[in-house]
N, C-alpha and C positions, 0 to 999 in steps of 0.2 A: 343725227350723230352716229358715229360708228360704234359697233358693239362686238364683243366676242361671245359667241353662243356656246353654252355648255349643255350638258345632258338634259336638265330639267326645264320645261317650258314655263313661261310666265303665265300664271293663272290668277284670275280675279279673287279678291279676298271674300271670305264668307264664313259662316259658322262651322261649316264642315271641313274647312282647310285651315290648319294652323301648323307652322307659321305661314304668313302671306309671302309670296315670292316678289322680289324686287329687282330692278335694274339699277345698279349703282354707278355713280361717276368714279372714274379712275382716281380722281382727287382724293377719294375716301378710302382707297385700297389699304393703306397702312393702318388707318384707324380700325377698319373692319377685320383685317387679318390678325391683329394682335389680340391678346387676352382681353376679356371684358373689363371695361372701365365704367365708373359711375358717371351719370349725366342727369340732366333734368330738362323738362320741357319748358322753353321760354316763351313760346307762343303757339297757339293752336287755332286753326281755321278750317272751314269745311274742305278746302282743297289741299292743305299743307299743315305739317307739324314741324316746328323747329326745335332741335335738341342741342343743348350746349354741354360739352364735356367739361369735366372739372380739371382737366389737364391744362398746361400752359402752352402746348404746342398747337400749331395751326395745320389743318383746319380745326377750329374749336367748335364750330357750329355745323351741323348737317341738317338737311331738310329731307323729310319724307313727304312725297307729293303724289297727288293723283295724276292720271295720265292726261288730264285736261288742264293741269296747273302750269304756271311758269316753271321752266326747268332751269334752275340755277346750276352753276358749275359744281355745287356741293350737294347735289340732290340724289336721292334714291327714289325711283319711280315705281309705283304699284299700278296694276292694270285698271283699278276702279276709277271712275270719275267722281267729281264732287257730288253728283246726284245720288251716287251710291252711299254717301256718308261714311266713307271708310274710317274717318277719324272722329266720329261722333262721340265716342267714349273717352277721348283724350282731353285732358284739362291742363291749362297752364299751371306749372308747379309740380306736375306729376314726376315721380322718379323714373329714371331710365337707365338702361345699360347698353353700351355699344362695344362690340368686339366678337370674336369667333364667328364672323360673318353675319351677325344678327344685330338688329336694333330692337330693343324691347322696352315698352312703356308700361308701368304699373301704377295703380292708384289705390287708395283705400277702398275696401269693400263697403257695401251699403249697410251691413250689419255690424260694423266695428272697424277697428284700425288695421285689420289684416290686409295686406296688399292684394289687389286683384289685377290680373293681367288685362291691360287695355288693348294692346296690339303688339304683334311680334312680326318683324319683317326680316326674311332671310335673303341674302344676296344670291341670285342665280345667274345673272349676267352683268356685264359691264358696258358702259358707254364712255367715249373719249371726249372730254370737254376742250381739247386743244385743237382748234381747226387748222388745217393745212391750207395756206392761201397761195403759196408761191409756185413758180415765179409769176410776178405781176409786173407789167411794164409801167413806166411812169405815165404814158398817155392813158392807160387803162385806169390807173389810180386817180388821175386827174378827172377823167370822165365819171368815175364812180363817186368821187367827192362832190362834183357838181350835181350829179343826180340826187345824192343824199341831201344836199343843201336845198334843192328844189322841193323834195318830198317833205322836208321839215320846216319850210319857210314860215308857215303859219303857227308853228309850235313855240311855246315859251318854256324854257327850263325853269326850275323852281327858284333859281337865283338870278332871274333875268334882270332885276334891278340892282344887283350887287356887282361891284367892280371886279371882284376876285376872279371869276371864270375868264373874263375877257383879258385881264392882265396875264393870267396863266397861259392862255392860248398864244398871246403875243410873245411872251418870253420863250415859249417852246419853239415857235416858228423862227425866232431870232437865234436860237441856239445859245441863249443866255442861261447857262446851267444854274448858276447861283441864285438868280432871281426867279427862275422857274421853280426851283425847289422851295424857295421861300413862299411863293404864291400858292404852291400846292399844299404846303403845310398849313396855310391860313384857312383853307376851306375843308380840311378834314373834319368830319362830324357836323358840318354846317347845315342846318335844316332839320325838320321834324321827321318822325317815322322810324321804322325798323332799318331802312337804308336811307340816311339823309341825302339831300340833293348833292352836296359837295362830294360825298363819297361815290355816288353814281356817276357824276361827271368825271371824277378821277379814274374810276374803273374803266369807263369808255376810252378815255385818253390813253391809259396805260396799255390797254389791249390793242388799240390802233397803232400806237408807236411801235410796240414790240412785234406785232404780227406783220404789219405792212413794212416796217423797217427791215425785218428779216426776209421779206418777199421781193423787194425791189432792188435794182442795181443802185449802189451808193447809199443804201439805207442804214449802214452801220451807225452813223451819228444818232439816228432816231432810236436804235436799240440801246445805245449807251445812255441816252437821255431817259429811256424807260427804266433802265437799271437804277439810275440815281434817284429818279422820282419814286420808284417803287420802294426802294430802301428807305427813303425819307418818310413816306406816308404810312408805311407799315411798322416803323420802328416802335411807336408808342400808340398804335391805333386802338389797342385794347383798353386804353384809359381815356381816349379822346372821342370815341364814337361807340355805336352799339356793337354788341358781340357779333351779330350777323354781318353788319357792314364791314367790320374789321376782317372777318373771314373772307368776304368777297373781294376786299382790297388785296389780300394775300393771293387769292386765286388770280385776279387780274394781273398782278405783278409777274406772275409765272406764265401768262398767256392763256389762262383757262377761262373760257367764256360759257355763259348759259346758252341754251339752244336758240332763243330768240335773238340774242346778240350775234351769235355765230352765223345765223342766217343772213343778217345784214352785212356782216363782214364778207361773206361769200358773194353777196349781191354786189358789193362795191368792187370786188375782185373780178366780177364778170363770170362767176361760176354758176350763178342761179339768178332768177328774177329778183330785182331789188324792191320794187314797189310793194308787193304783198308782204315781204319780210319786214319792211319799215312799218307798215300798217300794224302788223302783229306786235312789234316792239313798242310802238307808241301806245298800245293798249295795256301795257304793263304798269300796274300801280297807279297812283294819283298823278305823279310827275316823273316817276322813275324811267319810263320809256323815253320821254323827251330829254331827260337829263343824260341818260346813257347815249342817246343819239347825238347830243351836243358834244359830249366828250369824244365820241368816235370821229365826228367831223373835224374837231380841233386836232385830233391826232393825225388824221389824213393830211390836213393842210400843213402841219408841222413836218411830217415825213417828207412831203413834196418839197418844202422849202429847204430842208436839210440835205436832201438827196440831189437837188438840182442846183448846179452852180449858177448863182444869180449875182449880177453886178449890184453892189451896194448892200448885200446882205452882211450884217455884222458877224464877226467871228465870235465863237464861244468865249465868254469872259471868265470862265472858271477852269 
């Protein structure tokens, strides 16, 4: 990912250095630049901590992650790896503050209720979660989509036995806006986990439609479809899925991708090797990597169908 370097270098966390230096996604710039706001830790793992702000604006959830963790589009990255246990002191439910360039997590001290600082991360650099893919020729996108299909042929998404994803893909390729929106809304929040399968599929689809639609000749219909689908699935996402998944849907609707997804998008576009990027993405989560890949492929196929004049292709019905 690209980044803008400033004066102070990224340094690993440790007892002698406070606050820890971090590299933050530009998605979070408004949140981090404004005055401090109250937040809380909604999940804590060896490689990542997820913090939810108490405001109603998106992104509502940000991730503080180690350098070896999955880099979501809403992530601040510290130099430590999960082996260094950078978040060992953080607990789910801890209080947090976000703003003035800092993410700070505090919890109750061992001797009583007085808060004790768990971790403090100050933004020193930025990375850009919006990959630039264009221009991409239709033959290159076709080749990339076929290669992605071959690499993921043995993978099953988390909703492989559910009719919803297939119906959504078909309606998108047909340019059937009304029924595509209906199919998309039906799988928001569908599945278990911090990022349900339906949301991962939608995120991949939105990214592929928007970014490749903007990169190929004749891709405007795909971009318009992404606009409508994005507006539909994010409208009430905060009440229909997890807080993290809702934030990631908002990011995807704006064309903001995590590092692993962006690498696959670049591979499809012919800018980088595809196979190692797909292998890394498929290793994300229990089924998240396969679900995102499924959505990316559906978006590629829909973009090609909408950008290529084809005899017998139905016109948009909305």
